[in-house]
N, C-alpha and C positions, 0 to 999 in steps of 0.2 A: 370015253376018256380022251381018245385021240382028237375028237371034235372039240372037246373043251380045251385041250392043250393048244390046238391050232387057233381056236378063237382067242385064247389068252395071249398067245404070241402075237397074233394080228393086232389086238387092242394095244398091246405094249408097244409094238412098232409104230402104230398110229399115234399114240400118245407122245412118243419120243419125237416123231416127225412134227407134231404140233408145237412141242417145246422148241425144237430147232428152228421152225419157221418164226415162232414168236421172238426168239432171241435175235434172229436176223433182222426182223422188222424193227425191233427196239434199237439195234445197232444203227440202222439207217436213220431212224428218227432222231437219235442222239447226236448224229454227226452234223452239228451246226457249224463246225469250224473246218476250214481247209488249211492244211499245212504244206508248206514247201520246206522240207526238212534239210538239216545240215548236210546230210549225205546226198542231197539232190533229188530225193524221191518226193512224190506228191501223194497226199492222202486226203480223203474226204470228198473227192470229185473226179469225174472223168472229163470235165469241161475245160481243163488246162492241160496242155501237152508240152513236152520238151524232147528234143533229140540229142541235146548236148549237155544237159544240166546247167546251162548258162542262160539261154533264152527260153522263157516260159510264156506260152501264148494261149490266150483264151480261144476256145472253139465254140462257145455258146454263152448266153447270159447265165449269171449265177444269182440265185435268189435265196434269201434267208440264211446265208452263210457268210461268215467272216473269213479273211485270209490272214494267216500268221506266217510271216517269212522268217525262217530260222537260218538262212544261208546268205552269206555276203557275196558281193561281186556277181550279181545276176541282173537280168533284165526281165521285168514282168510287163508284157505287152498285151493290153486289152483288146487289140485288133478291132476296136470300135464297139465291143460288147459292154454290158453293164453288170456291175456287182451291186445288188440292192438288198437292204435290210428292212427291218420293221421299226426302226427308231427305238429299239429296246435299250434299256439303261446300260450304259458302259459298253455298248456294242461298238466294234471297230471294223470299218470296211477293210482296210489293210493295216496291219500292225507291223511296224518296222522297228520295234524296240530293240536297242542294242546293235542295230545293223549298220553296215558301212558299204558304200559303193553299190547300192541297189538303185535301179532305175524303174520308176513307175510311169507308164505312158499309155496314151491312146485308149482310155476307158472312161466310162461314166461310173461314179461312186456316189451312191444315193441312199438316203434314209437310214443312216446309222446314227449313233450318238456322236462318234468321231468318224469323219470320212477317212483320213489317213492319220495314223498315230505314230509319232516319232518320240522315243524316250531314250536319251543317251545314244543318239544316232548321229552319224557324220558322213559327209561326202556322198550323200544320196541325191538323186535327181528325180524331180516330179515334174513332168512336162506333158503338155497337150491333152490334159484330162478335163473332163466335165465333172465338177464336184459340187453337188447340189442337195438341198433339202435335208441336210443332216441336222440332228437335234441340237447339238452343242457346237462343234467346230467342224469346218471343212477340213483344214489341216492343222494339226496340233503338234508343237515342238516343245519338249521339256526334258531335261536341259540338253538341247541338241545343237551343237555348234560345229564350226569348221567345215564350211563350204557345202552345206546342204543347198541345193539349187531348186527353186520353185519358179518355173518359167513357162509362160504361154498357156496357162490353164484358164478355163472358165470356172469361176468360183462364185456361185449364185444361190440366193434364197436359203442360205443356212440360217437357222433360227438365232444362233449367236454369231460368233466371229467366223469370218471366212478363213483367215489365217491367224493363229494365236501363237506368239513366241513368248515363252516364259523361261527366263534365265538362259537364253539361247543367243549366241553371238556368232558373228562371222558368216552369216548366211546371205544368200543372194535371192531376192524376190523381184523378179523382172518380168515386165510385159504381160502381166495377168489381167484378165477382165473380171473385175469384182462388181457384183451387183446384188443389191437388196440383202446384204448381210448386216450384222449388228455388232461391230463395224466390219469393214472389209479386212483391215489388218490391225492387230493390236500388238504393241511392243510392251512387255511387262518385265522390268528388270532385265532388259535385253539390249545390248550395246553393240556397236561396230557392225551392224548389218547394212546391206545395200538394198534400198527400195527404189526402183527406178522404172519409169516407163509404164507404170500400171494405170489402168483406166478404172476409176471408181464411179459407179452410178448408184445413187441413193444409199451410199454408205460412206466410207472414208477411213482415215487413219486415227488411232488413239495411241498416245504415248504416255507411259507411266514409269517413272524412275528408270528411264532408259536414255543413254547419252552416247554421243559419238557416232550416231547413225548417219549414213549418207542417204538423203531423201531428195530426189530430183526428177524433174520431167514427168511427174505424175499429174493426172487430171482428175478433178472431182466435178461431176456433172458438167463436163465440157469446159471448165475453167481451171486455172492452175491450183494445185495443192501447194500453198506457200508454207514451207517448213524452214524456220530460221533457228539456228543454234549458235549462241555466243555472239549475236549481232547487236548493234546499237545504232540509233539515229536513222532508222529506215521507216519510210511511210509506205504502207501497203494499200494499193488502190484497185487491184484486180485479183480476185481469188475466189475459188469455190469452197475452200476450207483454209483456216489459218492455224498453224501449230508453232508456238514460240517456246524454245527451251533455253534457259539461262540467258535471256535477252534483257536489254535495257532501252528505255526511251524509244519504243516503237509506236508508230501511229497506225491504227487500223480504222479506216475511214470510208464511209459511204459505200459499203459493200452489200450485195444481196447474197446471203448465205442460207441455203436451205437443203433439206434432204441429205444431211450427213449425220454421223453419230454425234459429233460435237462441232458446232459452227466455228467457234474460236476457243482454242485451248492454250492457257499459259501455264508453264511449269517453271517455277523459280524465276519468274520474270517480273521486273520492276519498272515503275515510272512509265508505263505504257498508257496511251489514250485510245480508248475504243469508243468512237463517236459516230452517230448518224447512220448506223447500219440497220438493215432490215434482216432480221435473223429469225427464220420461221421453219417449222416442220422438221426439226432435228430430233432424232430418236432419243438421245440421252440428254443433251443440254445445248442451249443456245450458246452460253459462254461458261467456261470452266476455268477457275483459278486454283492451282494445286501448289503444294510444297513451297511455302514461304514466298508466294507471289504478293508483293507489297507495294503500296503507294501508287497503285494503278487507278485510273479514272474510267468509269463506265457511264457514259451519259448520252442522253438523247437518242437511244436506240429503240427500235420496235422489236420486241422479243416475244414470239407467240408459238403456240402449238408444239412445244417440246416437252420432254419429261420434266427437266429442270429448266426454268427460264435462265437463271443465273445460279451457278453452283460454286461456292467457295469452300475449299478444304485446306486447313492449315495455312491460311492466308490472312494477313492482317493489314490494317491501316489503308484499306482501299476505300474509294469514294464511289458510291453507286447512286446516281441522281438523275432525275427528270427522264426516266425511261418509261416506256409503255410495256408492261409485262402482263400479258393476258393469255387466257385459254391454254396455259401449260398445265402439267400435273401439279407441280409445285412452282410457285412464282420465283422466290429467292430462297436458297438453302445454304445455311452456314454450318460447317462442321469444324470444331476445334479452331475457330477463327475469331480473332479479337481486334478491337480498335477500329472496326469498319464503320463507315457512316452511310446509312441508307436513307436518302431524303428526297422528297418531292417526286416520288415515283407514282405512277398509276398502276396499281397491282390488283387486277380484277379478273373474275371469272376463271380462276384456276381451280382444277378439279379437287385438289386437296388443300394445302395451306398457302395463303398469300406469302407469308414470310415465316420460315421455320429455322429456329436456332437449336442446334444440338451440340452440347458441350462447348458452347461459345460464349465468351464473356467480354464485358467492356465495350460492347457495340452500341451505337446510337441509331435509333430508328425514329425519324421525325418527319412530320409534314407530308406523309404519304396518304394517298387515297387507297384504302384497302377494302374492297367491296365485292360481294357476290362470289366469294370463294367458299370452300367447304368450311375452313377456319380462317380467321383473319391473321393473327400472329400466334405462333406456337413456340413457347420458350421451354425447352425440354432438356432433361438430363444434365443437371449441374451447370446450366447456363446462368451465370451470376453477374451482378453489377452492370447489367444492360440498362439503357435509358430508352423508354418508349414514350415519346412526347409529341403532342400537337398533331397527331394523326386523326384522320376521319376513317372510322372502322365501322362499316355498316353492311347490313343485308347479307352477312355470311350465314350459311345454314347451320354451322356449328358455333363455337364460342368466338366472340370478338378477339379476346386475348386469353390464352390459357398458359398457365405455369404448372410444371409437373416435374417429378423425379428430382427433388432437391434443387430446384432453380431458385436461388436465394438472393436477397439484397438487390433486387431490381427496382427501378423507379418507373412508375407508370403515371404520367401526369399530363393534364391539359388536353386529353383526347376527347373527341366526340365519338361515342360508342353507342350505336343504336340498331335495332332490328336484327340482332343476332340471337343465338340460343341463350347462353349467359353472356352478359357484357364482358365481365372478367371472371375467370374461373381458375382456382388454384387447387392443386392436389399435392400434398406433401412438400410444400415449398414455404420457406419462412423468411422473415426479415425484409419482406418487400414493402415498398411504400406506394400506396395508391392515393394520389393527391389531385384534387381539382379537376376531375374528369366530369363530363356531362354524359350520363349513362341512362338511356331512355328507350322505352319501347322494345326491350329485349323479351323474347317469348317466355323464357323460363325464369330469369332473374337478372338483377343488376350485377351483383357481386356475389360469388360463392367461394368460400374457403372450406376445403374438405381434407380428410386424411392427414391430420396433424400438420395443417398449415398454421404454424405458430409464430407469435411475435411479429405479426404484420401490422402496419399502420394504414387505416382507411380514414382519410380526413378531407374535409372541404369539397366533397363531391356532390353533384346534383343527380340524384338517383330517383327517377320518376317514371310512372306509367309502364312499368314492366308487368306483362300480362301473359298468362298461360292457362287456357282452358277455364274450368270452373273453380279450381282449388289451388293452383300454384301461381307463381308470379311474385317473387319476393324482391324487396329492395336489396337487403344484405342477408345472406344465409351462411351460417357456420355449422359445419358438421365435424365433430371430433377435432376441434381446433381451439387452442388455448392461448392465453396471454396476448391477445390481439387488442389493439386500440381502435375504437370506432368513434370518431369525434368530429363535430362541426359539419356534419353532412345534412343536406336537405333530402329527406326521404319521403316522397309523397305520391299518392294516387297509384300505388302498386296494388295488384289484383288480390293478393292474399296477405302477405306479411310485409310490414315495414322492415323489421329486423327479426330474424329467426335464429335461435341457437339450439342445436341438438347435440347432446353429449359433449358440450363445450364449456369450459370453466376458466375462471380467473381472467376473463375479458373485461375491458372497460368500455362502457357505452356512455359517452359524455358529450353534452352540448349539442346534440342533434335536434333538428326540427323533424318530427315524425308525424305527418299529417295526412288525413283523409285516405289512409290505406283501408281497403275495402273489407278486410276481415279482422286482422290484428295489427296493432301498432308494434308491440313487442311480444314475441312468442318464445317462451323458454320451455324445452321439453327434453325427455330422455336424460334426466339427471344432470341438467346443466346447472351448476352451482357455483357459489363464490364469485359471481360476476358483480361488478360495480356499475350501477346504473343511476346517474344523477345529472342534474342541470339540463335535462332534455325537455323539449316542448312536445307533449303528446296531445294533439289537437284533432278532434273529430274523426278518430279512427273508429271503425264499427265496434271493436272491442279494444280498449286502450292497451291492456296487457294481460297475458295469460302465463301461468307456470304450471308445472305438474307437481308442485309442492316442494321442489328442491329449493334450498335456502339461498337467496341472493340479497345483496345490499342495494336498496333503492334510494339511498342518500349518501352523502360523502362523509358522514360521521361528524361533520363540523357545522351542521345546521342548514345544509342545502340539499334539497331533493329535486323533484321534477315538477314542471307545470302540467296540470291535467285539465283539459278544457271542460270536462264533465264534473269537476270537483264540486262546484256550488250546487249542482243538481243532486248530488249524492249526500252532501253535508251542508244543508242550508243554514244550520245554526252555528257553523264554525266561525271562529273569531280570528282575525288577522293580527299577528304580533310581529312587528318589524319585518314585514314582507313574507312571513311564514304562517300558514294556517295552523291553528292549535290542535286540529284533529287529523290523525294520520289517514292517508289514503290506503285502504286495504285492498290487496289483490287476492290473497288467500291467507289461510291461517299461519303460514310460514313466511309470507312476503308482504311487506307494507312500506310505504313511503312515509317515514316519520316526520319529514320536513317538507311537505308539499308547498310549492312556491305560489305565492299570490301574484297575479299579473300586476305589473307595475302601475297600471292606471287604477287599480283597486286598493292599493295600500293606504292605511290611515294617514301616513305621513304625506303621501301624495295628495290625498283628499284635503287635508288640512292646509297644505300649501296652496292648492287651487282655491279653497275658501278664502284664505287671506288675500290672494291676488284679486279675486272677484270683489271682495269688500273694499279694497283700495280703489279698484277701478270704478266701483259704484260711487264711492265718495268723491272721486275726481269729477265724475260726470255730474253729480248733484251740484257741486260747487260751480262748475261752468254754467249750468242751467240757471242757478240762482243769480250769478253775476250778469248773465245776459238779460235777466228779467227786470233789473233796476233801471228806471227811466233816466235818460240823460237830462242835464240842466238846460232849460230853454233859454236862449239868448234873446234880448230885446231887439 
């Protein structure tokens, strides 16, 4: 019994010891945060020391732990050591939320989501630090005002902004080395800050809804950061970056601007001329116009290798002409911008769209060369009443022109559109006019209307030679789209359909030449009914017309149907009466053309007229021959 009792006690003590050890290990593993508490004590580390509860000094590097400061009026001195995280979501190297009069100095802060985080913080000093490789921001201020000082730091390689001020005013950002951030400094709804003597390399300054800032003596890639606010009548001839706020009549000429976030930024700036600049390799945009920047001219620039070549937001009545806009992600992007003229530009080899309109109406896009982009022109999300005219839109891997998300009442006219996926593609967009375009050699189809693209007009277009594989390649294709008018088009030599309608009703197909399409001239399927099809010429299509039995009208109800080139082969005994054959052209048991048209040269009236003319001509010839055969009277 005693042995059993001793053994039991021993096991119990051992078990309790294991539990205690486990608890201690868990406590250490869970201690991912270091606190400098309001009472001056330190928890979570032995690598920070203090002798007076005022100055706190690193004694070693700190890994995988954040530091939260809960005490005001202290100095946190890194003494050359590093605090390093793992870029975990929302991790913060040093959190100064709600703090005042804290100094952070002499440390490296690396690989957090936020390097230093200030929320409702004031009168803090951040100096002499190396802040690098953080996932979002090197230093983040929101809303933190009243003399926070960020001086003499190296702020580099942060994946987003080096310093981000949001609703933060009255701060001093001086003498920092900013490199390879995205951008170096961003001011967002932040005013009355001082930004001076900073050196930017491969980044720069971005300003959004921020006014009254003093920005002076900064360099971007070894050249001046030109920041003007409320200026007019100035010509800028030397700059590494240009930022114009509330300016008028500024000239930006013949600059080389590269490796910034935005080469030229206009905010509520008007009547400015941006000409002859070489703007390349900017992370966000070559040129940005924001917030009612109007009546500006952007011409003759070379804009390449940026995310947006030209970016217009809430900006109207600008003229963008004769620029070379190539190898960007998007060539020209308009958001909520109207009345702009985009003309005569070379917009090529951009990774996404040549020209993209989002919620932008009343713009004119004319005479541009738009080629070798992913898509040519994308008219998206309620972009209405735009004019797309006289452009050459070729060799884009996606659609030449696409309309989607209720982009209505646009005019697409006189364009040459070839070697794209669809020449023109619409999804859920209505009331558009597609007129007089040359649409040729697109791989999937000439024109496609889908997803209730209703009440559009497609007229006077030349739609030919659209080819895709062995079974697609349509001239015009409608899917779930109603009440459209297809008239006066030449639709020829397409690989599969001349015109195809699927689940589409109440459309009018009138007066088109539909010729030599390799499979079907007109193809109606998936319950496409109540369509009116008349006065078309269907010539030498492999199968002139096909339906799935849904009922459609193949004449106008007033004595005029379609011309069918194979009619006489099918109905050799038919009789022509006033230009109409007396025998209907049957497509299936529910569909027939009751008034098939006789070609004009075969009508009885025409033949009678020709016979009369031949008779008269023969009579005249005989009379002249008879007269010439009478011998003249010989004179003695």
